[in-house]
C-alpha positions as CSV (number, residue, x, y, z in Angstrom):
1,M,8.0,2.7,45.6
2,D,10.6,-0.6,46.2
3,Q,12.1,-2.6,42.9
4,Q,9.7,-5.4,43.0
5,S,6.8,-2.7,43.2
6,I,8.0,-1.5,40.0
7,F,8.5,-5.1,38.4
8,Q,4.9,-6.3,39.5
9,K,3.5,-3.1,38.1
10,I,5.2,-3.7,34.9
11,K,4.3,-7.5,34.6
12,E,0.7,-6.5,35.5
13,R,0.9,-4.2,32.0
14,I,2.4,-6.5,30.0
15,T,-0.2,-8.9,28.1
16,K,0.5,-12.3,27.0
17,D,0.2,-10.7,23.3
18,D,3.1,-8.5,24.2
19,A,5.1,-10.9,26.0
20,T,4.9,-13.0,22.5
21,F,6.0,-10.0,20.7
22,L,8.9,-9.3,23.0
23,L,9.9,-13.2,22.6
24,I,9.5,-13.0,18.9
25,S,11.1,-9.7,18.6
26,V,14.2,-11.2,21.2
27,C,14.7,-14.2,18.9
28,F,15.1,-12.1,15.8
29,F,17.0,-9.7,17.0
30,L,19.7,-12.8,17.9
31,V,19.1,-14.1,14.4
32,F,19.8,-10.9,12.6
33,T,23.1,-9.8,14.9
34,L,24.2,-13.1,13.6
35,R,23.5,-12.7,10.2
36,M,25.6,-9.2,10.2
37,I,28.8,-11.1,11.8
38,L,28.7,-13.9,9.0
39,G,26.7,-12.1,6.0
40,F,24.5,-15.0,5.6
41,I,21.6,-17.0,7.5
42,P,23.1,-20.6,8.2
43,W,20.6,-23.4,8.8
44,Y,21.6,-23.8,12.3
45,L,19.5,-20.5,12.8
46,T,16.7,-22.0,12.3
47,L,16.5,-23.1,15.7
48,L,15.7,-19.6,17.0
49,M,13.2,-19.4,14.4
50,I,11.2,-22.4,16.0
51,P,10.1,-20.2,18.9
52,M,9.2,-17.6,16.6
53,F,6.9,-20.0,14.6
54,L,5.2,-21.3,18.1
55,A,4.6,-18.0,19.6
56,S,2.8,-17.0,16.7
57,L,1.2,-19.9,16.7
58,L,0.0,-20.0,20.2
59,R,-0.9,-16.0,20.4
60,P,-1.4,-15.1,16.8
61,K,-2.3,-11.5,18.3
62,G,1.4,-11.4,19.2
63,G,2.3,-12.4,15.9
64,L,0.9,-9.6,14.2
65,F,2.1,-7.3,16.6
66,S,5.6,-8.4,15.9
67,I,5.1,-8.8,12.3
68,L,4.4,-5.2,12.4
69,F,7.5,-4.0,14.4
70,L,10.4,-6.0,12.9
71,T,9.4,-5.4,9.3
72,V,9.0,-1.5,9.8
73,L,12.5,-1.5,11.5
74,F,14.5,-4.1,10.1
75,E,12.5,-4.2,6.7
76,R,14.2,-6.6,4.1
77,F,16.2,-8.3,6.9
78,F,13.3,-9.7,8.2
79,T,11.0,-9.9,5.0
80,L,13.6,-10.8,2.6
81,E,16.6,-12.8,4.1
82,G,16.5,-16.3,2.7
83,I,18.4,-19.4,4.9
84,Q,21.4,-20.6,3.4
85,L,21.3,-24.5,3.1
86,G,25.2,-25.0,1.8
87,N,25.0,-23.5,-2.1
88,H,21.5,-23.1,-2.3
89,L,19.2,-20.4,-0.8
90,L,16.0,-21.5,0.7
91,K,13.6,-18.5,0.0
92,L,11.7,-19.3,3.6
93,Y,11.9,-15.7,5.5
94,P,11.6,-15.1,9.1
95,L,8.9,-12.7,8.2
96,D,7.0,-16.1,6.4
97,I,7.6,-18.3,9.7
98,V,5.9,-16.0,11.8
99,L,2.8,-15.4,9.4
100,L,2.9,-19.0,8.9
101,G,2.4,-19.7,12.6
102,V,-0.2,-17.1,12.8
103,Y,-2.1,-18.3,9.8
104,I,-2.5,-22.1,11.6
105,G,-3.3,-20.2,15.0
106,V,-6.2,-18.8,13.2
107,F,-7.1,-22.2,11.8
108,I,-6.5,-24.5,14.8
109,R,-8.9,-21.4,17.0
110,M,-11.5,-21.9,13.7
111,I,-11.5,-25.7,14.3
112,H,-12.5,-25.4,17.6
113,K,-15.3,-22.7,16.9
114,R,-13.1,-20.4,19.1
115,W,-13.0,-17.8,16.3
116,T,-15.0,-17.3,12.8
117,L,-14.1,-16.6,9.2
118,I,-16.4,-13.4,7.8
119,M,-17.4,-14.2,4.3
120,N,-19.6,-12.0,1.8
121,T,-19.6,-11.3,-1.5
122,A,-16.6,-8.8,-1.9
123,N,-14.6,-11.6,0.5
124,L,-15.9,-14.4,-1.8
125,I,-14.5,-12.6,-5.0
126,L,-11.3,-12.3,-3.5
127,L,-11.2,-16.0,-2.5
128,F,-12.0,-16.6,-6.1
129,F,-8.6,-14.5,-7.1
130,F,-6.2,-16.3,-5.0
131,L,-8.2,-19.6,-6.3
132,I,-7.1,-18.5,-9.9
133,A,-3.7,-17.1,-8.7
134,T,-2.8,-20.4,-7.3
135,L,-3.8,-22.2,-10.9
136,Y,-1.3,-19.8,-12.0
137,F,1.4,-20.5,-10.2
138,V,0.6,-24.2,-10.6
139,S,0.6,-23.9,-14.2
140,S,3.9,-21.9,-14.3
141,V,5.4,-25.2,-12.5
142,I,4.3,-27.4,-15.3
143,G,5.5,-24.8,-18.1
144,F,2.7,-22.2,-18.5
145,G,4.8,-18.9,-19.1
146,S,7.1,-19.3,-16.1
147,Q,10.8,-18.8,-17.4
148,S,11.7,-18.7,-13.2
149,T,9.5,-21.2,-11.0
150,L,11.4,-19.3,-8.0
151,V,10.0,-16.0,-9.6
152,A,6.6,-17.7,-9.8
153,F,6.6,-18.9,-6.4
154,S,7.1,-15.4,-5.1
155,T,4.8,-13.6,-7.0
156,W,2.3,-16.2,-5.7
157,K,3.2,-15.4,-2.0
158,N,2.8,-12.0,-2.5
159,Y,-0.4,-12.1,-4.4
160,V,-2.3,-15.4,-1.9
161,F,0.4,-15.7,0.9
162,Y,0.6,-12.7,2.4
163,G,-3.0,-11.5,1.2
164,M,-4.4,-14.2,3.4
165,I,-4.4,-11.9,6.1
166,F,-7.5,-9.5,4.8
167,F,-9.4,-12.7,6.3
168,I,-7.5,-14.0,9.2
169,L,-7.7,-9.8,10.7
170,P,-11.5,-9.8,11.8
171,S,-11.1,-12.9,13.6
172,V,-7.7,-11.7,15.6
173,L,-8.3,-8.2,16.4
174,E,-12.1,-8.8,17.8
175,N,-12.9,-5.6,19.3
176,I,-12.2,-1.9,19.1
177,A,-9.8,-2.2,22.0
178,D,-7.8,-5.0,20.2
179,V,-7.7,-2.4,16.8
180,K,-6.6,0.2,19.1
181,Y,-3.6,-1.9,20.5
182,F,-2.7,-2.9,16.7
183,V,-3.1,1.2,15.8
184,R,-0.4,1.4,18.4
185,Y,1.6,-1.1,17.7
186,F,2.5,0.3,14.3
187,I,2.6,4.1,15.1
188,A,5.3,3.0,17.7
189,S,7.2,1.2,15.3
190,V,7.1,3.7,12.7
191,M,8.3,6.1,15.4
192,C,11.2,3.8,16.8
193,A,12.3,4.1,12.8
194,I,13.3,7.8,13.0
195,I,16.6,6.2,14.3
196,F,17.1,5.7,10.7
197,L,16.6,9.0,9.6
198,V,18.9,10.5,12.3
199,I,21.7,7.6,11.1
200,G,21.1,8.7,7.9
201,I,22.0,12.8,8.5
202,L,24.9,11.5,10.5
203,R,26.5,9.7,8.2
204,G,25.7,11.8,5.3
205,G,23.3,9.3,3.8
206,G,20.6,6.8,4.4
207,L,21.2,2.9,6.1
208,W,20.3,0.5,3.4
209,T,19.6,2.5,0.8
210,E,22.0,0.8,-1.5
211,F,19.4,-1.7,-1.9
212,T,17.3,0.9,-3.7
213,P,19.8,3.0,-5.4
214,L,18.5,6.2,-7.1
215,S,18.7,6.2,-11.3
216,T,19.2,10.6,-10.4
217,S,21.6,12.3,-8.8
218,G,21.1,12.5,-4.9
219,I,21.5,11.4,-1.6
220,R,18.9,9.6,0.4
221,L,19.1,10.3,3.9
222,L,16.2,7.6,4.6
223,A,15.9,4.3,2.9
224,F,12.7,3.7,0.1
225,P,10.8,1.5,2.7
226,H,11.1,3.4,5.8
227,A,10.0,6.5,3.7
228,F,6.5,4.6,2.9
229,Y,6.4,3.2,6.4
230,F,6.6,6.9,7.4
231,S,4.4,8.0,4.9
232,L,1.7,5.5,6.1
233,A,1.8,6.7,9.2
234,F,1.9,10.6,8.8
235,L,-1.6,10.3,6.5
236,G,-3.0,7.9,9.1
237,L,-2.6,10.3,12.1
238,F,-2.7,13.8,9.7
239,V,-6.1,13.0,8.6
240,T,-7.2,11.8,12.2
241,E,-6.3,15.6,13.9
242,T,-10.0,15.8,15.6
243,F,-9.7,12.4,17.2
244,W,-6.4,13.3,18.9
245,A,-7.0,17.3,18.8
246,N,-7.5,17.5,22.5
247,S,-5.0,14.5,23.8
248,R,-2.0,15.7,26.1
249,Y,0.0,14.4,23.6
250,R,-0.9,16.7,21.0
251,A,1.9,18.6,20.6
252,F,4.4,15.7,20.7
253,F,2.0,14.4,17.8
254,W,2.8,17.4,15.5
255,V,6.6,17.4,16.3
256,I,6.6,13.8,14.6
257,L,4.5,14.3,12.0
258,A,7.3,17.2,11.1
259,I,9.7,14.5,11.9
260,W,8.1,12.1,9.3
261,M,7.8,14.7,6.6
262,F,11.5,15.4,6.9
263,G,12.1,12.2,6.5
264,I,9.9,11.4,3.2
265,L,11.3,14.9,1.6
266,G,14.7,13.2,2.6
267,S,14.0,9.8,0.9
268,L,14.1,11.9,-2.3
269,M,10.8,9.6,-3.4
270,R,8.7,12.0,-5.8
271,H,5.8,9.6,-6.8
272,M,5.0,9.6,-2.8
273,W,5.5,13.2,-2.6
274,I,2.7,13.1,-5.6
275,G,0.7,10.5,-3.8
276,M,0.4,11.8,-0.6
277,F,-0.6,15.1,-2.3
278,L,-3.5,13.6,-4.2
279,A,-4.8,11.4,-1.4
280,L,-5.0,14.2,0.9
281,C,-6.4,16.3,-2.0
282,F,-8.9,13.2,-2.0
283,S,-9.8,13.2,1.8
284,Y,-10.2,16.9,1.8
285,I,-12.6,16.8,-0.8
286,V,-14.7,13.5,-0.2
287,L,-14.2,12.9,3.0
288,F,-14.0,15.6,5.4
289,D,-17.4,17.5,6.8
290,H,-17.1,21.4,6.9
291,L,-15.3,21.4,10.8
292,L,-12.9,19.0,9.1
293,R,-11.8,21.4,6.2
294,T,-12.1,24.2,8.7
295,R,-9.2,22.4,10.7
296,V,-7.2,21.2,7.9
297,K,-7.0,24.6,6.7
298,K,-5.5,25.3,10.0
299,M,-3.2,22.6,9.9
300,F,-2.0,23.5,6.3
301,L,-1.0,27.1,7.7
302,I,0.7,25.4,10.6
303,A,2.6,23.1,8.0
304,F,3.3,25.9,5.5
305,S,4.6,28.0,8.1
306,F,6.8,25.0,9.5
307,G,8.1,24.7,5.8
308,I,8.9,28.4,5.8
309,I,10.7,28.7,8.8
310,L,12.5,25.4,7.7
311,F,13.4,27.1,4.6
312,L,14.7,30.3,5.3
313,T,16.5,28.1,8.8
314,S,18.3,26.5,5.4
315,F,18.9,29.8,3.1
316,F,20.6,31.5,6.9
317,L,23.0,28.5,6.9
318,T,23.9,28.5,3.6
319,L,24.8,32.3,3.4
320,T,26.8,32.7,6.3
321,M,28.1,29.3,6.8
322,P,28.8,28.2,3.0
323,N,32.4,26.9,3.7
324,S,31.3,24.5,6.9
325,T,29.9,21.2,6.9
326,L,26.8,22.0,8.3
327,G,26.3,24.8,5.4
328,H,27.3,22.3,2.6
329,F,25.0,19.7,4.0
330,T,22.4,21.8,3.9
331,Q,23.0,23.1,0.7
332,S,23.3,19.7,-0.8
333,I,19.7,18.9,0.7
334,V,17.8,21.9,-0.4
335,E,19.8,21.5,-3.9
336,T,19.0,17.9,-4.4
337,V,15.1,18.2,-2.9
338,S,14.8,21.2,-5.3
339,T,15.9,19.1,-8.0
340,R,13.8,16.2,-7.7
341,F,11.0,18.7,-7.7
342,S,11.5,20.5,-10.7
343,S,12.6,17.1,-12.8
344,I,8.7,16.0,-12.1
345,G,7.4,15.0,-15.4
346,K,10.3,16.0,-17.7
347,S,11.0,13.5,-20.3
348,T,14.8,13.7,-20.1
349,D,14.7,12.0,-16.4
350,T,16.1,8.5,-17.0
351,S,13.6,6.8,-14.4
352,I,10.4,8.2,-16.0
353,S,12.1,7.3,-19.6
354,W,12.6,3.9,-18.4
355,R,9.1,3.3,-17.0
356,G,8.1,4.4,-20.5
357,S,9.8,2.4,-22.7
358,T,9.1,-0.4,-20.0
359,W,5.5,-0.2,-19.6
360,N,5.6,0.1,-23.5
361,S,7.0,-3.3,-23.9
362,A,4.6,-4.9,-21.1
363,F,2.0,-3.7,-23.1
364,S,3.1,-5.3,-26.1
365,A,3.8,-8.2,-24.4
366,L,-0.1,-8.2,-23.0
367,S,-1.2,-8.2,-26.6
368,E,-0.2,-11.9,-27.1
369,S,-2.7,-12.7,-24.4
370,P,-4.9,-9.9,-23.5
371,F,-7.6,-12.1,-21.6
372,L,-5.5,-14.6,-19.5
373,G,-2.1,-12.2,-19.5
374,L,1.2,-14.1,-19.6
375,G,1.7,-15.9,-16.4
376,F,4.1,-15.4,-13.6
377,G,7.8,-15.5,-14.0
378,V,8.2,-13.6,-17.4
379,R,10.5,-11.7,-18.4
380,I,10.2,-9.3,-21.1
381,P,12.5,-7.2,-23.4
382,V,13.0,-3.8,-22.9
383,E,15.0,-1.2,-24.9
384,S,15.7,2.4,-23.8
385,G,18.4,4.1,-25.3
386,D,21.5,2.4,-24.5
387,Y,19.6,0.1,-22.2
388,H,19.1,-3.2,-23.3
389,D,18.0,-6.3,-20.8
390,F,15.0,-8.6,-20.2
391,V,13.1,-7.4,-17.2
392,E,10.9,-9.5,-14.9
393,I,7.9,-8.3,-15.1
394,R,7.5,-7.9,-11.4
395,N,10.1,-5.4,-11.7
396,I,8.7,-2.9,-14.4
397,H,7.6,-0.2,-11.6
398,N,3.9,-0.7,-12.0
399,S,2.3,-3.1,-10.0
400,W,-1.2,-2.7,-11.3
401,L,0.6,-3.0,-14.8
402,A,2.0,-6.2,-13.8
403,L,-0.9,-7.5,-12.6
404,L,-2.6,-6.9,-15.6
405,V,0.3,-8.2,-18.1
406,Q,0.6,-11.4,-15.9
407,M,-3.1,-12.3,-15.0
408,G,-4.7,-10.5,-17.9
409,I,-7.9,-8.3,-18.2
410,V,-10.7,-10.9,-17.0
411,N,-8.6,-11.5,-13.5
412,F,-7.7,-7.8,-13.4
413,I,-11.2,-6.7,-13.5
414,L,-12.3,-9.2,-11.4
415,F,-9.7,-8.0,-8.7
416,F,-10.7,-4.3,-9.5
417,I,-14.5,-5.8,-8.4
418,F,-13.6,-6.8,-5.3
419,L,-11.2,-3.4,-4.5
420,F,-14.0,-1.4,-5.3
421,S,-16.9,-3.3,-3.6
422,L,-14.9,-3.0,-0.5
423,I,-14.0,0.5,-0.6
424,W,-17.2,1.3,-1.6
425,K,-18.8,-0.3,1.5
426,T,-16.0,1.1,3.8
427,F,-16.9,4.6,2.1
428,R,-21.0,3.8,2.8
429,V,-20.5,2.6,6.3
430,Y,-21.8,5.2,8.9
431,T,-20.8,4.9,12.9
432,T,-21.1,7.4,15.8
433,H,-17.7,5.8,17.5
434,P,-15.2,8.5,17.3
435,F,-12.6,5.9,16.9
436,L,-14.1,3.5,14.2
437,S,-15.2,7.3,12.4
438,A,-11.2,8.3,12.4
439,L,-10.0,5.0,11.8
440,R,-12.7,4.7,8.3
441,I,-11.2,8.4,7.0
442,A,-7.4,6.5,7.8
443,L,-8.2,3.7,5.8
444,L,-9.8,5.1,2.7
445,T,-7.2,8.0,2.8
446,V,-4.0,5.8,2.6
447,I,-5.8,2.9,0.2
448,V,-6.2,6.2,-2.2
449,Y,-3.1,6.5,-1.4
450,Q,-1.6,3.1,-2.3
451,G,-3.3,2.9,-5.2
452,I,-2.0,5.9,-6.5
453,V,1.7,5.1,-6.0
454,F,1.4,1.7,-6.8
455,L,2.0,3.4,-10.3
456,A,5.4,4.1,-9.8
457,Q,6.7,1.4,-8.0
458,P,6.7,-2.6,-7.2
459,Y,4.9,-2.7,-4.4
460,L,2.6,-5.3,-4.3
461,E,5.6,-7.4,-5.5
462,T,8.0,-6.6,-2.7
463,N,6.1,-8.4,0.5
464,L,8.1,-5.8,2.8
465,M,5.7,-2.9,1.3
466,G,2.8,-5.0,-0.2
467,L,2.4,-6.3,3.2
468,F,1.0,-3.0,4.4
469,F,-1.5,-3.1,1.3
470,W,-2.9,-6.0,2.7
471,L,-3.3,-4.9,6.2
472,S,-4.6,-1.7,5.1
473,L,-7.5,-3.9,3.3
474,G,-8.0,-6.0,6.5
475,M,-8.1,-3.4,8.8
476,M,-11.1,-2.1,6.3
477,N,-12.5,-5.9,6.9
478,V,-12.4,-5.5,10.4
479,L,-13.9,-2.2,10.5
480,L,-16.9,-3.4,8.7
481,A,-17.3,-6.1,11.1
482,L,-17.0,-3.9,14.0
483,V,-19.5,-1.6,12.8
484,K,-22.0,-4.6,12.1
485,E,-21.4,-5.5,15.5
486,E,-21.9,-1.9,16.9
487,V,-25.5,-1.6,14.8
488,R,-26.9,-5.0,16.1
489,N,-25.9,-4.2,19.8
490,E,-27.7,-0.9,19.4
491,K,-30.8,-2.8,18.3
492,E,-31.0,-5.0,21.1
493,V,-30.3,-2.3,23.4
C-alpha cells in the first residue's frame, strides 16, 4: 500500500468533528506549551483561542469532544488557567472559550430549526433553578451576602454556565452513533491519561499532585482529578461488562481496568474508594438482573485473585529486596495505602476532624438564613484545634452542604426534586437496545457514585470535576430522548 493510499484512508476515516477536535487540541497544546515556558498565559495568546472558539461554534460536536479530551489530560491548565492582562488575571479559561462556542453554535442551529431543545417538567425545574442561581449572583454583585464578587461569579459559572450542558447535549448527540462516539472519546481520553500514572511511578510522586496536597502522610502516584476520571471510566466499563464481553478487545479492557484501579488506589483518595464500593453495591442490588449478578461474581473473583497476586508480589519484593529502590518503593506504597484504609472513620485523622469543624460552622451559619441561604461568595469562620481561618463556603469539602448553605433549604429541595425526577425516569425507562441498556446502568451507577463523593470534596465547586456531573445528567437526558424516539419508531412500524 503506497503512502497516498494510507493518507486517503485516514482522510476518509476522519470526520469534520474529528478535524475540529484536532484543530482545537493543537491550538490549546501551543497555548499550554507557551504557558509552561512563560509561567502564565499572556493576553496575546488569546489569538490562538480565536480559532478554538470559531471551530467549536461551527462544529459543536467536535467542540464537545475536545472539551472531554483536554479536560481529562490537561485538567486545571485547560479549565482553570486565566488570561494575564497586565497586573490583572482575567478568569476566562480555555474551557470557557470552547464551551461558549458550543453554546452559541447550538443556539444558532436552534434559531434555524435544525436542532430543538427538549423541555419537560424536570428540565423546566432545572431551568428555574438556574434562573434563581442567576438572581443570587446578581444580588451578590449589589451586596447581598457576597464578600467576593469573583468567587460569586465562579460559583454561578459552576452551577449555571457549565450546567447548561445538560440542555444542549441532546441536540448535539442526536443518535446512538453520536453517543457511542462520545463515549469512545471519553474512554480513549482516560486511557491516554494513564501516562500520568506512569510518570508518577517513575518520579516517585504524581504529576500536579501539589495542587491538591494530602492533609495526612503519603505520596500520591496520581493527582486527584485524574483519579476521579479513572474512577468514572472504571465504573462505566465495569458495570457494562456484558455489553463488551464478546468483544475482541475484552482482554485489553480488563488490563485497562486493572491499571485504572491501581491508579485510583495510588491516588490515596479514601472517599473515592468508599464511593466506588457503595456505587457498585447499589448497581449489584438494584440494577443487575440474575445473569448480570452471576457475571459480576465471576468478575469479583477475577479482581480479588488479581489483588491477591499483586499483594503477594509486593510482599515478595519487600521481603527479598528490602534495601533496593524497588523494595523501598513497594514497601512505601503498601504501607501508605494500608494506613489510608485503616484511618477511615478515625476521629484522630486531621482531614476528618477539619471537615467536622467546618461543617459544624457551616450549619451554624445556615441557621442565620435557613430558607434562602447566605448567597454566593461568602466566607465562614472555622476553628479546629490550632486552626483558625475564614473559609469560603465553596471550599468546605462537601458539595451538597455548600449548595444548601449558599442557596438555602428551598432551592436545595428544588434542585433535588429535579435530580430525583431525572434519576427516577432513567431508572424506570425500558429499552431492548443493548447499548442503550448498558448506558442506562452505567449512568445510574456513575450518578450514585458522584452523589456519594460529593459529600467529601468540592466537586461541584471545581469546574474540572463538576463538569462531568453535568455531562452525566446530560447523557441521561440524551438517553431518555433516544428511548422515546425508539418507542415512536416501533409504533410507526
